[in-house]
C-alpha positions, 0 to 999 in steps of 0.5 A, a space after each residue: 499500499 502506498 503511504 501519502 506524501 507530506 508536502 508544504 505550500 510553497 511561498 508566495 510574496 503577496 501586497 497587503 494593506 490594513 484598514 486601520 481600526 479609526 480610519 480617517 477617510 484619506 486611509 479608506 481611499 488609499 486602499 479603494 484607490 489601491 484595489 480599483 486599480 487592478 480590479 476596477 470598480 462597479 455599481 452596488 448590486 452590479 453582480 460584477 467583479 470589482 470593488 464598490 462602497 457597500 450600503 454600509 460605507 464599507 469597502 466591498 470586493 467582489 471577485 469571482 472566489 469570493 465577495 468580502 466587505 473590509 472591515 475595520 483592522 482586516 487586511 486586503 491581500 493582493 496574490 498574484 495567484 489569486 487576485 484580491 481577497 479579505 483577512 481578519 487580523 488574526 488570520 493575516 498575522 496567523 499566515 503571513 510576516 513581512 518581506 523584502 521581495 521583488 515587486 509583484 507581477 501587475 496584473 494591470 498589464 492583462 487587462 489588455 488581454 484578458 477581460 477584467 472579469 475573467 481575471 479574478 
């Protein structure tokens, strides 16, 4: 009988920004614009992928794999493999640590080839 082999996840560099617990309008706008520069903005309740402002006033990110609100203290993560995701501070701190790495692949370059809705 064959025994299972052990594997470890390969490290993938990410970029991340944390929504402060008491954000100013400028800090929230900076995060919104960062996400928007990659996946674009959409009208609320459009059903399309992108970033918008939820009726609650929170930033709302919708991708093909998930739909999340950016709550106070949460981290917005951009991975060149999976696009954008949102993680709570505890999950983020247990999984990630600061790194000095080369800049990530700029997914905006793919907009000339692929429809933005198909990226995330």
